[in-house]
N, C-alpha and C positions, 0 to 999 in steps of 0.2 A: 652260457653257463659251463667254464671246466669244471671237473675235480681233479685238484690234485691227492695222488693217494699215496701216503706220509710213509715213514719202512713199518711205521706203531699199528699200524691198523688196516693194513692190504688188506686181508681178507673183509673185514669190513669197508671200509670205505667198496669194493668192487660190488659188496650188496645194495651198496645207498645210490650207484650210478646208473646197474640193470635196471635198480626199481624208476630212477627214473630218467632208464633211455639218454645217458647223457654220457660225449668223448671223456676220457679221461687222462692228464698227463699222467703219467710212469717219473718215477725221481729216481736219480741214481744215487746209489749210497754206500759210504764208505767209513773204516777209525780207521786213520793214519797209524803209527807202532805207537808215536809217545798216546793213544789216547781221543787226539782231534776227530771234529765231525768232520765229513763235507756232503754236500747235496748239491744237485744239479738235475735244474727242471731238463726234460728231455722235450717239451712244444716249444713256442712262440706262446704267450698268455700278452701278448700286447694288446687291447685297450677289453681285457673279456673280464668278466666275473667271472672268480675264479672260489673256489672253495677249500680251504687247506683241511680234509678228513687225518689229526692226525691227535692220540686221544697218548697219553704223559705216565702211565704204570712204569714201573721201576724194568729198570734201568732207566729212571724219571727225566732226571740228570739231562744223562747223551736223547731222549726226547723230549724232552722240551728246547737245545741248542739244534737238533734235527728242525723244528718245528719255527722258530727262530730264522732260522738260514732260509727255511722255504721260503715262508714269508715279505725275507728282501729280495728274495730271489725275487718270488710276482711283484714285486711293488718297484723293482731298481729297472727287472726289462717289462714296465710298461703296462701291467696291469691297471684295469680300472679300476675296481672292486675288489677286493681281500675280505672272506667271511673266515672264523674260522673257529673249525668246527674240535674242539677238543671232549668224548665223551669223556674221561675220564681226567681229568683235572687235577697235577698233584700238588701239592703244600698248600691247598685250599684247607686244611686241619688248622694251619695254624692264623686266623681272620683278626688275631689285636693284640694289645701291648698286654702282655702276662707279666713282666718283670723291667722297670729301666731299659732305655740303651737297647730293644732287641730289634730286631727287624718282624715288618710284619709280611711273610713271604709269600702268602697272597695278594699281595695288594701293589711286591714287585712286581708277579711276574705281568699285571693285569697292563704296568707301568709299560712293563721293558716291552707288549704287546699292542698297544697303543701307540708308544712313538714310534715301531714298525709301523703302523698306516694298516691295524689290522680296522674294518669296518664295525661286522657283528660277529661276537661272539657265540656259536653255542658247546648246549657246555650238559649236563645229565648228571642231578639226580647231586649236584655241589653240595659236599657238605651246609656254608651259611649261604643261601642265598642272598641275603647284604648287601655284600663284599663289595657284589654292583652297582652297589652307591655313590661309589665312592672311580671315578672312572666313565672320561668319556663314549665308552665305547657301546651300544647300545648292544646285549647282555638277553640271549634266550637260555631258562635252566627248565630243561627237563623232565619229567619224570619218568621210569621204566616202571615202579611198581604193579601199575596194573596187568600191565603185561606179563609180570611172572606172576598174579595173580591169575589168570587168565592158564596161565602156564598146566595150573595146580584143578584148576577145573577142567583141564580136557582132559587129567589123567584121574575120574569120577571116583576124585573124592566127594564127600556128601558132605557140603555145610561145614564145610573142616572154620577150628574157630583160629584165624589168626593172634599173633598174639607179637608183643614188641617189647622188647630186652631192659631196655628202658625210655626213661619220661620223653626222652627225646624225639625217641619213635616213634610217638602214638599216631602224630599227623600218617606217618607214612600207612598204618594198620589203616586210623581209618579213611584212608584211598582207597582200597580193595573194600569196606566190607563192606558193599552194596554187589559184586562181583563174586564175593566169596558163598553170600547168602545165608550170613552164618553172625558170628560176636566177636566181642574184640573182648580183648584187656592187655596185659603188662606190666609185669615188676618196676619199681621204684631203686630204689637204691635210696640206702642210710649207713648213716657214721654210728658205729659203736662211738660213744663216750669219755670210754673208756678208758681203749683198745687203741682206738681210734678205727677201726680198722671199718673199710665195707662192704654190705654184704646188701646182695640183693631181697625182695620179696613182693609175698605178690597179695594184693590185696581179699577177701574170701570170696569176694562176692565175685570172683572172677573163678570160674570151676572147671576143670580141665576130669574129669573124671568119666575116663574110655570115648575120651575128641581125639582126634585128629587134627594138630595142632600144626599150623604156619607159622615158624617164627621170623619175622622180618622185619630186614635194617638196611638203610641204608649202604653200606661194605664192612665188607670183614675182612684184619688186617693178620693180626694174630692167633685170633678165636679165643682168643679166650672168656673174654664174656660171651660170644653162641651157648659155648660148651656149657658156661656152666650156667644160660640161662637153660638150655634144651633139657641139662642132668635135673635143672630143680622140674619142668614139666613132668618126664617121668614121674619122680619121686610126687609128684602131685597128682599121679595115677594116669597122663594124657595113654594115650590109646598108640599112638606114632605119633614125632614126632621131624615133618621137615624145615630146615635149616633157605628162608631166602632168601639172595640179597642184591642188589645196584652191580658194587664194585667189590669183585673175587681178588682183593691180591692176596688170601691164602697165606700169608712169609708164616716160612721155614714148615712146620707139620701144623700148622692150623690145621688143614682138614680133617685131618687125624684124628689129630686129637675134640676135633665138634664131631665126628662118628662115630668112635668110640665114648663119646657122650652117652649115644643112647640118640643119634640124627637117623633116623631114614634114607636120606641123604643131601648133597647139598645142589642148592640152583642158582641157577646167575647170569647174568645179561652180557654180554658180549665186545663191552667199552672194554675187559680186561680179557684178554684172546686166554682158556684155561678148560681142565678137563670137566668143565663146570658148565659153563656159556652155552646154557640150552634157551633160549631165549636172545634174542637177535634185536638192536636197535635202532635200524636200519629203516623199516618202516616211519618211525619218529622223529628219522638222524630226514628224514625223503620227504617227508608230510612239511615240515619248518623250511627245508631249504625253499621246497616248490613255490609254497607261499613268500616268503622273502623273492625269490624271481621273481 
């Protein structure tokens, strides 16, 4: 097997290659003056099984086009089998029709990958795994939440409480309960029947008074929900609050917004490279590639 390291995941891809002891195919890439992408594989892939590692964080359109071109180049020049490793899968939040005549973006991306010849897709904590039911590609959705929990254990926290910012993230805190050895809790969102305003509330049974609390989510984009949850946990008496997520998009001033709300730190994985990418998903990816091949 050969690993093709996409321009968006050079560091992560390099870690995976070292863990597996596999040869890599470097990619020449550039952007033309009009913004169009160019990629070129730097070695022969004929008859080889290849895994292309390319995350699709912003600028997601550029990274997606690079991915499509790499897959097409690999297939066109004789690769026997192509696996696409997409740690952060862009456009995955549009997973159903909300208004008539709109495109379901994640399905569109999957159709393109399928048509190009991808046989297997590996991603990490995709927004809604059910979208994979509509493609013939074999899809593997890995979870990095336990790796995040293990990072906090290494920090020496004493049975911290895992908290979810909303009901959708409850499954995440349930995953880490055993590793952290503490309780779990979550906020729920309620709409004011008069004003229509949505607010976050917590049940009384979730007592965080004097506790160290880790707020888990799959993704942080603008940081609004996370900042509100951090502030509420502090008001509820939490001793310290940490924010943890798999995908740290951190749009605009999201990081400062969360820290100013009272978070001790924001910790994320390297599906998206950033200043808070303290936990690597390379071992997860390497283990699953080893099983595939």
